[in-house]
C-alpha positions, 0 to 999 in steps of 0.5 A: 505475498501476505499483507505482513510481507511489505518490504522497502529496501536499498538496492542497486543492479549491475546486469540485465535480469531476466524477465520474470514477474510476481504477485505483488506490486513493486516500486523503484524510485530513484536515488542515484544512476540509471536504471532501464526497466521494460513492463511488459510492452513498455520501456523506460527510464528511473532517472532523476525524478521518474518512478517505475510502477511494476503492478502484480503480474507484470513481466519485467526486466531490469538494465542498470548502469555500473553506479546505482542505488534505488528505493524498492518497495514490494507491496501486496496487490491488496493493500494498494489495488489502484496502483493496477491502473497507474502507468508504469512510469510517472513523475515524482512530485517534488514531495515525493522526490523529497520523501524518497530522499528521506527513505534513503537516509533512513535505510541506510540506518537500522530501523526496526520493521514496524518503523520501515512499515510505517514509512512505506505506508505513507509512501503508498499514501503520498502516490496515491494523493499524486495520482488521485486524477489519474485513477479517474474513479467513478464519482459514486465509488469514490464517495463510497470509498471517502465514507468508508476512511472516515467511517471505519470504526463504525458498524456499517452494512452494504446496503448503508453504503450503497444508499450513500453511493447512490447505488444498489447494493449489487452495483456497488459491490461489482464497481467497487472490485472493478475500480478497487480491486476488492469488496467493500468489506475487504476495504473496510477490514484493510483500513481498520487493520491498518489503523489497528497496527498504527495504534498498537504501535504507539503503545498508549492504548490497551488492545481492548481499546484498540479494538473499540477504536476500529469498530470491533466489540468483540476482542476475540474478534479483533485479535483473530481477524488482526492475526490473520490479516498480519500472521501476528496477534495484537499482544505481539506489541505488548509482550515484544514492546514494539 
């Protein structure tokens, strides 16, 4: 599943499905009715304020009540690697519950793919904020991630980031991959690409200005990276008027 293949839609389940698995994370969020889910060796229910997080590679099956509706999000594992550390069933905070109701209303309308993508990215952000304590990141890795979050538009070397985290470059790379599922460089690229997508959608900056804003001095290098990441060129937003 490529990073451009995020999906967010409404689904209903009327009968038990065969156990299966996929190479992306899946979020199942309650709107109405009940859904019994088995995830690996765990069994639980999506109902009222409880959601399910099915991490990539987990075998799972469903069994729904007669009348049900759920917001379901399919998320590439690279976009939220920390979901692998979360429990299969989580209680939704009031803020998340309200956002799920908003998603339900929006998904009943005909939103553009880019609009749905932004709604899904915000959903991921809200989940990450709620589950921050559950992740229990090493303090040094949390420091490194925070630095990348605030300086992604600057030139950053692994050595520089290692100094910020008080680790050797090798320790940083190993711990970062263990806890976040990707290298610091991969995280940096992901951060830059997501911000670039948001800027391109706003239509107020040229592609060159967007490249500059996310830390690329070369327009060609930025365009090549964006195309590889999302399978569309940044110029797509200008040609299509997206």
